[in-house]
C-alpha positions as CSV (number, residue, x, y, z in Angstrom):
1,X,22.5,69.6,-65.0
2,X,24.6,70.9,-62.2
3,X,21.8,73.1,-61.0
4,X,19.5,70.1,-60.6
5,X,21.8,68.6,-58.0
6,X,21.3,71.5,-55.5
7,X,17.6,71.5,-55.2
8,X,16.4,72.2,-51.6
9,X,12.7,71.7,-51.9
10,X,12.5,68.9,-49.4
11,X,15.1,70.2,-47.0
12,X,12.8,72.5,-45.2
13,X,10.3,69.8,-44.6
14,X,13.0,67.4,-43.3
15,X,14.2,70.1,-40.9
16,X,10.7,70.7,-39.5
17,X,10.2,67.0,-39.1
18,X,13.5,66.7,-37.2
19,X,12.7,69.6,-34.9
20,X,9.2,68.2,-34.2
21,X,10.6,64.8,-33.4
22,X,13.1,66.3,-30.9
23,X,10.4,68.3,-29.3
24,X,8.2,65.2,-29.0
25,X,11.0,63.2,-27.4
26,X,11.7,66.0,-24.9
27,X,8.0,66.3,-24.1
28,X,7.6,62.6,-23.4
29,X,10.7,62.6,-21.3
30,X,9.4,65.5,-19.3
31,X,6.1,63.9,-18.8
32,X,7.7,60.7,-17.5
33,X,9.8,62.6,-15.1
34,X,6.9,64.8,-13.9
35,X,4.5,61.9,-13.5
36,X,6.8,60.1,-11.0
37,X,7.1,63.3,-8.9
38,X,3.4,64.0,-9.2
39,X,2.4,60.6,-8.0
40,X,4.6,61.1,-4.9
41,X,3.1,64.5,-4.3
42,X,-0.5,63.3,-4.6
43,X,0.3,60.4,-2.3
44,X,1.6,62.8,0.3
45,X,-1.5,65.0,0.0
46,X,-3.7,62.0,0.3
47,X,-2.0,60.8,3.5
48,X,-2.2,64.2,5.0
49,X,-6.0,64.3,4.5
């Protein structure tokens, strides 16, 4: 009975899900930051033409 309490079958899947969610949050944050700077850069290029 004691051995049944220490099953780790779902632990690996939960860790992968946590890592993927952190990567997704960082990717969205980076895209939001880059999109603001990219908009300014494209505006400057457009005005220069």
